[in-house]
C-alpha positions in Angstrom: -142.7 206.4 102.2 -138.8 205.9 101.6 -137.0 203.2 100.0 -135.7 202.0 102.4 -138.3 201.1 104.5 -139.5 198.9 101.5 -136.3 196.9 101.3 -135.8 193.4 103.0 -133.1 191.6 104.6 -132.5 187.9 103.9 -131.8 185.8 106.4 -128.3 184.2 106.2 -127.8 181.9 103.0 -127.1 177.8 103.0 -128.0 175.0 100.9 -129.7 171.7 100.7 -130.4 169.1 98.5 -133.2 168.7 96.0 -133.0 165.3 94.2 -129.2 165.4 94.4 -128.4 168.7 93.2 -127.8 171.8 95.9 -130.5 174.6 96.4 -129.8 178.0 97.8 -131.9 179.0 100.6 -131.7 181.6 103.5 -132.6 181.8 106.9 -136.4 181.8 107.9 -137.7 180.1 104.1 -139.8 177.8 103.5 -138.6 174.6 101.5 -141.3 175.5 98.9 -140.2 179.2 98.8 -136.5 178.2 98.5 -137.3 175.6 95.5 -139.9 177.6 94.0 -137.2 180.9 93.7 -134.7 178.0 92.7 -137.0 177.2 89.6 -137.7 173.3 90.5 -141.4 172.5 88.8 -142.0 169.3 89.7 -142.8 168.8 93.6 -144.0 165.5 93.3 -145.4 163.1 91.0 -149.6 161.6 91.2 -150.0 157.9 90.6 -151.0 158.8 87.0 -147.6 160.5 86.5 -149.0 164.5 86.4 -146.0 167.1 87.9 -147.7 169.1 91.5 -146.4 171.6 92.7 -147.4 174.4 95.5 -151.0 175.7 95.1 -152.1 176.8 98.5 -148.9 177.9 99.7 -151.0 177.6 103.8 -151.1 173.6 103.9 -154.3 173.1 103.1 -153.8 171.2 99.4 -150.7 168.7 99.8 -149.8 169.6 96.2 -146.5 170.9 97.8 -145.6 167.6 99.3 -141.7 166.6 99.1 -139.8 163.4 101.2 -137.7 165.1 103.5 -134.8 163.1 104.9 -136.6 160.2 104.1 -140.0 161.5 105.8 -142.8 161.4 103.3 -145.2 163.2 102.5 -143.8 166.6 104.6 -145.6 169.6 103.3 -142.9 171.8 102.2 -145.2 175.4 102.2 -144.7 174.3 105.9 -141.1 173.4 106.9 -138.2 175.6 107.4 -135.4 175.1 105.0 -132.7 173.8 107.2 -128.4 173.2 105.9 -127.9 169.9 104.9 -131.4 168.4 104.6 -131.7 166.2 102.0 -135.4 166.9 99.9 -136.6 163.9 97.3 -139.7 164.8 95.0 -143.0 162.7 96.7 -143.2 160.2 94.5 -147.4 158.7 95.1 -147.2 155.0 95.4 
């Protein structure tokens, strides 16, 4: 197999906001992929104060939930990143 067949092209770059800071992403990436690529280690905080981040990456476990544009409990592994999104850590009540 030639090396050119192994190269994947990324979609158009853009930014969204996570906890008030810009995050680089590419068209076609999920929020979870973009946040992990940016080095984010805490997507949510449990009621006990424990940090959470993606575990299954297929929408089963809910460990990757975030708040997107004010909507709580959005599974970041199933949600496409979009330019201008305002994403916050999910804080358990």
